[in-house]
Every structure is written in structure tokens, then in C-alpha cells.
C-alpha positions as CSV (number, residue, x, y, z in Angstrom):
1,M,-16.5,15.3,3.7
2,R,-19.4,14.0,1.7
3,R,-19.1,10.3,0.7
4,I,-20.5,8.7,-2.6
5,A,-20.4,5.0,-3.5
6,I,-20.0,3.9,-7.1
7,I,-22.2,0.8,-7.6
8,G,-23.0,-1.4,-10.6
9,R,-22.6,-4.8,-12.2
10,P,-19.1,-5.9,-13.3
11,N,-17.2,-4.3,-16.2
12,V,-19.4,-1.2,-16.6
13,G,-16.4,1.1,-15.8
14,K,-16.7,1.8,-12.1
15,S,-12.9,1.7,-11.5
16,T,-12.2,3.8,-14.6
17,L,-14.6,6.4,-13.2
18,F,-13.0,6.2,-9.8
19,N,-9.6,6.8,-11.3
20,R,-10.9,9.7,-13.4
21,L,-12.4,11.5,-10.4
22,I,-9.4,11.1,-8.1
23,G,-7.0,12.1,-10.9
24,K,-4.7,9.0,-10.7
25,K,-4.7,5.4,-11.7
26,L,-5.2,4.0,-8.2
27,A,-7.6,1.2,-9.1
28,L,-6.7,-1.6,-11.5
29,V,-8.6,-1.5,-14.8
30,H,-8.9,-4.5,-17.2
31,D,-11.3,-5.8,-19.8
32,L,-11.8,-8.9,-17.6
33,P,-14.9,-8.5,-15.4
34,G,-14.5,-8.7,-11.6
35,V,-11.0,-7.2,-11.4
36,T,-12.1,-5.1,-8.3
37,R,-12.8,-7.4,-5.4
38,D,-12.6,-5.0,-2.4
39,R,-14.0,-1.5,-1.8
40,R,-11.5,1.3,-2.2
41,K,-11.7,4.9,-1.1
42,G,-10.3,8.1,-2.6
43,T,-10.7,11.8,-2.6
44,A,-12.4,13.0,-5.8
45,T,-12.6,16.5,-7.2
46,L,-15.2,18.0,-9.5
47,A,-15.3,21.7,-10.3
48,S,-13.0,22.4,-7.3
49,V,-15.4,20.5,-5.0
50,S,-13.7,17.7,-3.1
51,F,-15.6,14.6,-1.8
52,E,-14.9,11.0,-0.9
53,I,-15.8,8.2,-3.3
54,I,-15.9,4.5,-2.8
55,D,-15.0,2.1,-5.7
56,T,-16.8,-1.2,-5.2
57,P,-16.7,-4.7,-6.7
58,G,-19.3,-5.6,-9.3
59,L,-22.7,-6.6,-8.0
60,E,-23.5,-10.2,-8.9
61,D,-26.4,-12.5,-8.0
62,A,-24.5,-15.4,-6.3
63,D,-24.4,-17.5,-3.2
64,A,-23.3,-15.5,-0.1
65,D,-20.4,-17.9,0.5
66,S,-19.0,-17.7,-3.0
67,L,-16.3,-15.2,-4.1
68,E,-18.9,-13.3,-6.1
69,G,-21.3,-13.2,-3.1
70,L,-18.5,-11.9,-0.9
71,M,-17.8,-9.2,-3.5
72,T,-21.5,-8.2,-3.5
73,E,-21.4,-8.0,0.3
74,Q,-18.5,-5.5,0.0
75,S,-20.7,-3.3,-2.3
76,M,-23.6,-3.4,0.2
77,L,-21.2,-2.4,3.0
78,A,-20.0,0.5,0.9
79,M,-23.6,1.8,0.5
80,Q,-24.0,1.6,4.3
81,E,-21.1,4.1,4.6
82,A,-22.3,6.4,1.8
83,E,-24.6,9.4,1.7
84,A,-25.5,8.9,-2.0
85,V,-24.9,6.4,-4.8
86,M,-23.6,6.7,-8.4
87,F,-25.3,3.7,-10.1
88,V,-23.3,2.9,-13.3
89,I,-24.7,1.2,-16.4
90,D,-23.0,0.4,-19.7
91,A,-24.5,2.7,-22.4
92,K,-23.3,0.4,-25.1
93,E,-25.3,-2.5,-23.8
94,G,-28.3,-0.6,-22.3
95,V,-30.1,-1.8,-19.2
96,T,-29.7,-5.5,-18.5
97,A,-31.7,-7.8,-16.3
98,Q,-28.8,-7.6,-13.8
99,D,-29.1,-3.8,-13.8
100,E,-32.8,-4.0,-13.0
101,H,-32.2,-6.6,-10.2
102,F,-29.5,-4.5,-8.5
103,A,-31.3,-1.3,-9.0
104,G,-34.0,-2.8,-6.7
105,L,-31.4,-3.5,-4.0
106,V,-30.0,0.1,-4.3
107,R,-33.5,1.5,-4.1
108,R,-34.2,-0.3,-0.9
109,T,-31.3,1.5,0.8
110,G,-33.2,4.7,0.6
111,L,-30.1,6.6,-0.6
112,P,-30.3,9.2,-3.3
113,V,-29.1,7.8,-6.6
114,V,-27.5,9.5,-9.6
115,L,-27.7,7.2,-12.6
116,I,-24.5,7.2,-14.7
117,A,-24.6,5.9,-18.3
118,N,-20.9,5.2,-19.0
119,K,-19.2,4.5,-22.3
120,A,-21.5,7.0,-24.0
121,E,-18.8,7.8,-26.6
122,A,-19.5,4.5,-28.3
123,K,-21.4,4.3,-31.5
124,G,-25.1,3.5,-30.9
125,S,-24.9,4.3,-27.2
126,E,-27.7,6.9,-27.4
127,S,-30.4,4.2,-27.1
128,G,-28.6,2.7,-24.1
129,V,-28.7,6.1,-22.3
130,I,-32.4,6.5,-23.0
131,D,-33.0,2.9,-21.9
132,G,-31.6,4.0,-18.4
133,W,-34.8,5.9,-17.7
134,R,-36.7,2.7,-17.0
135,L,-34.7,2.1,-13.8
136,G,-36.6,4.9,-12.1
137,F,-33.6,6.9,-11.0
138,G,-34.4,9.9,-13.2
139,E,-32.4,11.3,-16.1
140,P,-29.2,9.3,-16.9
141,V,-26.0,11.3,-16.9
142,A,-24.1,10.3,-20.1
143,I,-20.4,10.2,-19.7
144,S,-17.2,8.6,-20.9
145,A,-15.0,7.9,-17.8
146,E,-12.2,6.8,-20.0
147,H,-12.1,9.9,-22.1
148,G,-13.3,12.4,-19.5
149,V,-16.4,13.3,-21.5
150,G,-19.5,14.6,-19.6
151,M,-17.8,15.6,-16.3
152,A,-19.7,18.9,-16.2
153,D,-23.0,17.1,-16.5
154,L,-21.8,14.7,-13.8
155,Y,-21.1,17.6,-11.5
156,D,-24.6,19.0,-12.0
157,G,-26.1,15.6,-11.1
158,L,-23.9,15.2,-8.0
159,A,-24.0,18.8,-6.8
160,P,-26.8,18.4,-4.2
161,Y,-24.8,15.5,-2.6
162,I,-21.2,16.8,-2.8
163,E,-21.4,20.5,-1.9
164,P,-19.8,21.1,1.5
165,R,-22.1,21.2,4.5
166,E,-21.7,23.3,7.6
167,G,-19.2,21.5,9.8
168,D,-17.2,19.8,6.9
169,A,-14.3,22.2,7.5
170,E,-13.9,20.8,11.0
171,D,-13.7,17.3,9.5
172,D,-10.9,18.4,7.2
173,E,-8.8,19.5,10.2
174,A,-8.5,15.9,11.4
175,E,-5.0,14.7,11.9
176,I,-3.5,13.5,8.6
177,P,-1.6,10.2,8.7
178,D,2.1,10.6,8.2
179,M,3.0,6.9,8.4
180,Q,2.1,4.6,5.5
181,V,2.4,0.9,6.1
182,A,2.2,-1.7,3.3
183,I,1.5,-5.3,4.0
184,V,3.2,-7.5,1.5
185,G,4.0,-11.2,1.0
186,R,3.5,-14.3,-1.1
187,P,-0.1,-15.3,-2.0
188,N,-2.2,-16.9,0.8
189,V,0.2,-16.1,3.7
190,G,-2.6,-14.1,5.5
191,K,-2.1,-10.5,4.5
192,S,-5.8,-9.6,4.1
193,T,-6.6,-11.5,7.3
194,L,-4.0,-9.3,9.1
195,M,-5.4,-6.2,7.5
196,N,-9.0,-7.0,8.6
197,H,-7.8,-7.8,12.2
198,L,-5.9,-4.4,12.4
199,L,-9.0,-2.6,11.1
200,G,-11.4,-4.5,13.3
201,E,-13.7,-5.3,10.4
202,D,-14.0,-7.5,7.3
203,R,-12.7,-4.6,5.1
204,V,-11.0,-6.8,2.5
205,L,-11.9,-10.2,1.1
206,T,-10.3,-13.3,2.7
207,G,-10.6,-17.0,1.9
208,P,-8.8,-20.3,1.7
209,Y,-7.5,-19.8,-1.8
210,A,-4.7,-17.6,-3.1
211,G,-5.1,-14.5,-5.2
212,M,-8.3,-13.0,-3.8
213,T,-6.7,-9.6,-3.4
214,R,-5.9,-8.2,-6.9
215,D,-5.1,-4.5,-6.3
216,S,-3.7,-2.6,-3.3
217,I,-6.3,-1.3,-0.9
218,M,-5.4,1.8,1.3
219,V,-7.4,2.6,4.4
220,E,-6.7,5.4,6.9
221,T,-7.0,4.2,10.5
222,V,-5.5,4.7,14.0
223,L,-3.2,2.1,15.4
224,G,-1.6,2.4,18.8
225,G,-3.0,5.9,19.1
226,R,-1.3,7.1,15.9
227,P,-2.9,7.8,12.5
228,V,-1.7,5.4,9.8
229,K,-2.4,4.7,6.2
230,L,-2.6,0.9,5.9
231,V,-2.2,-0.8,2.5
232,D,-3.1,-4.4,1.7
233,T,-1.4,-5.7,-1.5
234,A,-1.8,-8.6,-3.9
235,G,0.4,-11.6,-3.3
236,M,3.6,-11.7,-5.4
237,R,4.4,-15.1,-7.0
238,K,7.7,-16.0,-8.7
239,K,8.2,-14.0,-11.8
240,A,8.2,-17.1,-14.1
241,R,4.7,-18.0,-12.9
242,V,3.2,-14.5,-13.6
243,Q,1.7,-14.9,-17.0
244,E,-1.7,-13.2,-17.2
245,S,-1.7,-9.5,-17.9
246,L,-4.0,-8.9,-15.0
247,E,-1.6,-10.5,-12.6
248,K,1.2,-8.4,-14.0
249,L,-0.9,-5.3,-13.2
250,S,-1.3,-6.6,-9.6
251,V,2.4,-7.2,-9.2
252,H,3.1,-3.7,-10.5
253,D,0.6,-2.3,-8.0
254,T,2.3,-4.1,-5.2
255,L,5.8,-2.8,-6.2
256,Y,4.3,0.7,-6.3
257,S,3.0,0.3,-2.8
258,I,6.4,-0.8,-1.5
259,Q,8.1,2.2,-3.2
260,Y,5.7,4.7,-1.5
261,A,5.4,3.0,1.9
262,H,7.3,4.2,4.9
263,V,7.2,0.8,6.7
264,V,6.7,-2.5,5.0
265,I,5.3,-5.5,7.0
266,L,6.6,-8.6,5.2
267,V,4.2,-11.4,6.0
268,I,5.7,-14.9,5.8
269,D,4.1,-18.3,6.5
270,A,5.5,-20.0,9.6
271,T,4.8,-23.4,8.1
272,Q,6.8,-22.5,5.0
273,P,9.2,-19.8,6.1
274,L,11.6,-17.8,3.9
275,E,10.9,-19.4,0.5
276,K,12.7,-17.9,-2.5
277,Q,10.0,-15.3,-3.1
278,D,10.2,-14.1,0.6
279,N,13.9,-13.5,0.0
280,V,13.2,-11.6,-3.2
281,L,10.7,-9.4,-1.4
282,A,13.1,-8.7,1.5
283,G,15.8,-7.8,-0.9
284,L,13.4,-5.5,-2.8
285,I,12.4,-3.7,0.4
286,E,16.1,-3.2,1.3
287,R,16.9,-1.7,-2.2
288,E,13.9,0.6,-2.0
289,G,15.2,1.9,1.4
290,R,12.0,1.1,3.3
291,A,11.8,0.3,7.1
292,C,10.6,-3.3,7.5
293,V,9.1,-5.6,10.1
294,I,8.8,-9.4,9.4
295,A,5.5,-10.9,10.5
296,V,5.7,-14.7,10.8
297,N,2.1,-15.6,10.5
298,K,0.3,-18.8,11.4
299,W,2.7,-19.1,14.4
300,D,-0.1,-20.9,16.3
301,E,0.4,-23.9,14.0
302,I,4.0,-24.3,15.0
303,K,4.1,-26.7,18.0
304,E,7.8,-27.6,18.4
305,D,11.2,-25.8,18.3
306,Q,9.6,-22.3,18.0
307,K,12.8,-20.7,19.4
308,M,15.0,-22.5,16.9
309,L,12.7,-21.6,14.0
310,L,12.8,-17.9,14.9
311,E,16.6,-17.9,15.2
312,D,16.9,-19.6,11.8
313,I,14.6,-17.0,10.2
314,E,16.7,-14.1,11.7
315,R,20.0,-15.7,10.6
316,R,18.8,-16.3,7.0
317,L,17.4,-12.7,6.8
318,E,20.9,-11.3,7.6
319,D,22.2,-13.1,4.5
320,V,19.3,-12.0,2.3
321,A,19.2,-8.3,3.5
322,P,22.6,-7.5,5.1
323,K,22.0,-3.8,5.1
324,M,18.9,-4.3,7.4
325,R,20.6,-6.2,10.2
326,G,18.6,-6.2,13.4
327,I,15.2,-6.3,11.7
328,S,12.3,-7.2,14.0
329,V,10.9,-10.7,13.4
330,M,7.5,-10.9,15.1
331,P,5.6,-14.2,15.4
332,I,1.9,-13.6,15.0
333,S,-1.5,-15.2,14.3
334,A,-3.5,-12.9,12.2
335,L,-6.6,-15.1,12.4
336,K,-6.5,-15.2,16.3
337,G,-5.1,-11.7,16.7
338,K,-2.1,-12.9,18.7
339,G,1.2,-10.9,18.6
340,T,-0.2,-8.1,16.4
341,D,0.1,-5.4,19.0
342,K,3.9,-6.1,19.4
343,M,4.2,-6.2,15.6
344,I,2.6,-2.7,15.4
345,D,4.9,-1.4,18.2
346,A,7.9,-2.8,16.2
347,A,6.6,-1.0,13.1
348,F,6.5,2.3,15.0
349,K,10.0,1.8,16.3
350,A,11.3,1.0,12.8
351,Y,9.5,4.1,11.5
352,D,11.2,6.3,14.1
353,V,14.6,4.8,13.4
354,W,14.0,5.3,9.7
355,N,13.5,9.1,10.4
356,T,16.6,9.4,12.6
357,R,18.9,12.4,12.3
358,I,22.3,12.3,13.9
359,P,24.3,15.6,14.5
360,T,27.5,15.9,12.5
361,G,29.6,16.4,15.6
362,E,28.5,13.1,17.1
363,L,29.1,11.3,13.8
364,N,32.7,12.6,13.5
365,R,33.4,11.6,17.1
366,W,32.1,8.2,16.3
367,L,34.4,8.1,13.2
368,D,37.5,8.9,15.2
369,V,36.8,6.1,17.6
370,T,35.9,3.6,14.8
371,L,39.0,4.4,12.8
372,A,41.2,4.0,15.9
373,K,39.8,0.5,16.5
374,H,40.3,-0.6,12.9
375,T,42.1,1.6,10.4
376,P,41.2,1.5,6.7
377,P,43.2,-1.0,4.6
378,M,46.1,-0.3,2.2
379,V,45.1,-0.1,-1.4
380,S,47.8,-0.2,-4.1
381,G,50.4,0.6,-1.4
382,R,48.6,3.6,-0.1
383,R,46.3,3.9,2.9
384,I,42.8,5.4,2.3
385,K,42.0,8.2,4.7
386,I,38.4,8.9,5.8
387,R,38.4,12.6,6.6
388,Y,34.9,13.4,7.5
389,V,31.3,12.0,7.7
390,T,27.9,13.7,7.6
391,Q,24.3,12.6,7.3
392,V,22.9,13.8,4.0
393,N,19.4,12.4,4.4
394,N,17.0,10.3,6.4
395,R,14.2,8.0,5.4
396,P,16.4,5.9,5.3
397,P,19.4,7.3,7.2
398,S,22.1,8.1,4.5
399,F,25.6,9.2,5.2
400,A,28.4,10.6,3.1
401,L,32.0,9.7,3.9
402,F,34.7,12.0,2.5
403,V,37.8,10.0,1.5
404,N,41.1,11.0,-0.1
405,R,40.9,8.4,-2.8
406,K,38.5,5.8,-4.2
407,G,38.8,2.0,-3.6
408,L,37.6,1.5,0.0
409,P,36.8,-2.3,0.1
410,D,33.2,-3.4,0.6
411,S,34.2,-5.4,3.7
412,Y,35.4,-2.2,5.4
413,V,32.3,-0.3,4.4
414,Q,30.3,-3.2,5.9
415,Y,32.4,-2.8,9.1
416,L,31.6,1.0,9.2
417,R,27.9,0.3,8.6
418,G,27.8,-2.3,11.5
419,S,29.6,0.1,13.9
420,L,27.3,2.9,12.9
421,R,24.2,0.8,13.5
422,S,25.3,-0.5,16.9
423,T,26.6,2.9,18.2
424,F,23.5,4.9,17.3
425,K,21.0,2.1,17.7
426,L,19.7,1.9,14.1
427,P,18.4,-1.7,13.8
428,G,16.2,-3.0,11.1
429,V,16.5,-0.2,8.5
430,P,18.7,0.1,5.5
431,L,21.8,2.3,6.1
432,R,23.2,4.0,3.0
433,L,26.9,4.9,3.0
434,M,28.2,7.0,0.1
435,L,31.9,7.5,-0.5
436,R,32.9,10.9,-1.8
437,T,36.4,12.2,-2.7
438,G,37.1,15.8,-1.9
439,K,38.1,18.2,0.8
440,N,36.7,18.3,4.3
441,P,34.1,21.0,4.1
442,Y,35.2,22.2,7.5
443,D,38.8,22.9,6.4
444,E,38.0,26.4,5.1
445,K,36.1,27.3,8.3
446,K,39.2,26.3,10.3
């Protein structure tokens, strides 16, 4: 599949164009410049032609070690991957000195360039579009990414670089990742460092201060021989501390990533384990029904009582997320790459358990044995009878228990859940038990 990078200075509408082309609001968009800090990939469609696009941070003239310098480096890396460039300018402002400076950088890559004059719907933007000629990239394509204006002209400009080539069909037959893994946690616990280690490259920005990742970055990769979609997310602070509208968007993006993940790797800081926000995230993952692995990062900084600390974390997790007993707690060092292989193995095992299907016959034999060990309690002088059980869904494993009347105590439901988990070896994933009143569906067959 052909690959095009979207390049330009901050706040010219690159992420808005990215969202428009992929047909969904995947990248965060805000009036504040510099919202995008990492490069993000997606599949775009224009006139039924599909191609890959890379959204990039804004190009800025800054020291290499500064945040802005690191963002510019991400844009340069994107151009190394691309076959062509969409260089975006703001038609309302016209060509700026920054545009001219970075146009020179793009020109030195030798890549073909399509000049995009965005925000062309604005009053007085015509002069800005004409001004684009002096960058030397040919005729500017006037569009409005926000309103979808000029997409036909954009296709005409990109056509030489996005039309399928011979052999592209073979690329499309590559194995499609089924497993989506989201890396979540509080700010500055090492999520992006872990992401970069797993990918084997500096794919997302990392640094000593919190909040560098603002939106979720998804990358397709292969881990342990299996194709995986890996998602790095913004750190989630306590709700009371989230004030800025941009941070609220970042939190929403993280919640969305959890909802659509298959496995969530919850990264916690070994030097400050299981703070309140860690507990909140664990509870959220449980409610969303995701498989989960706990990665205790910075383990190399713990010198004493490692075993006691690990046992304490496991014990506290059982209180926070009782429906996910047996969750894997993996000590790692994302910076040094220690323990990450075992963590990924645990994620695969959790994913397989999350997909478990148990035959109805086996479930009802389990039910007979379980009821014989501990019969349901009396409620209002009458005993509740559990007649039948069946699995109604997986991802996560969900079971319906048919009872003669309502009122089965939560403590007994918890007993059934624990027995089910231990009998069928279902550790670390939420188990959903739903009580239904009605006849045994096998009665008529009998």
C-alpha cells in the first residue's frame, strides 16, 4: 500500500486532514498548537483508492533535545517511511517564514510533494493559496479539511502517488492483527518507554516529565510471532486534576482505547505502586470486560523485599477488581527491557482465556458438583434452585444461570464465580454471571 506523510508547521490542520481522510476522529484536534506529538498511521480512502497516511507533529525550529525538537524528529522519521509528502500550509495566513524554512527540509528529502493550502473556506484565503506558489512545489491544492471541501482536487494531486502498483495486492494479503493491546496507566509510569521497547524503535516521544503523550498511538507489529495492534495512551490523572479541555480530550481518547482493546496492559510504578488512580483504572478495565495484565515498571529500582511487594500488589488487586482474580502481575523494566517477554506471554495467555468457550455439558456437570458441595442459601424461607447453566458469550466469558426465583445473594454468586474460575482455569479475566428466571431450555427436549 502506498504511504504518504502529512507535514507542516503546527496548527495548520494536519490532524483534521488526517481524520477527514481516514473517515474517523482518530487524532486529537484542538485550537492549541502542538497537540500532536507523535506520528500516527491510518488507512485513507479517496475516490475508492486506499493508501496509508502518516499524521505528524508540527515542524518547529528548536533544539534537538527539547520537546519541540523531538517532535520535529518524529516528522523527519515519517518522511523516511513515506513515498510522497502532503505539505500543508494555512491559506488564511499565507506562507510564513517557518513554512519556507521547512519547505527546504522537505525538498532535501527528494520526495515528491503535493502542496495543500488548508482552511481555504475562510474569507480572504485566496491570496494565501496564491502565495503558496513561491514554495516551489507547484500549484497549491485548496481544501477545507474541516468541511470536506476540495477532496476531488486533492485526489487529482495525489493520484500519481496513491494509485495501486503491481504487487500491492500481495501486501494486502498480509495477516491482519486480531489482538489489540492498549498500554494504560498514570502519567510518567513508563508507558511510552515500554511501547518503544516492544517496537524496537523510538516510535513515540519519551522524557522525564509527565504528559508527553497526548493522544493514543496505534501501531501494527509482531510480538512473539503473533500480529498485534499496540496502542500507547495518554496518562490518566485524577479526575479533579483534569481541568484543561485538551487533557479532557486525552482522557476520553484513553477510555476509548480501553473500550476497544482486547488486552489492557496496566503499567504501574514499582516505586509508587497502586495509588488511587491505579485502582480506578483496574476497576474500569474490569467493568469494560477487558483481559488485563499488570506491568510493575521500574522494578530494577526496588532493591529490598521484592517478593513481599509483589504479594502486596496481588492482594490489593483482588480487593480492587474481585472479578479478575488471578490476574498476572509482571515485574518489568521498560527502560532496560527486562521482564517484557514474560509480560507479552502473559498477555497472550490472558487473550486466549478471554476467548474461552466451554461446552454446555461440561458446565452443567460442573454445576452439579458445585451445588453438591455448597447448596444455595434459603431466601424468605424458600431455597433457590439453580437448574441450568450455559455460556452465552465470550470476550469476556459470560454465563447465564437459570434459577427458579430471584434473590440469589452476591456472596453465593461470588462462590460460583470462584469455582468456575478454578475448575476451568480462567484466571485474570472478568467472568460475567447473569441470573435468569425461567424453564430449563432442555426440559422440552426431554
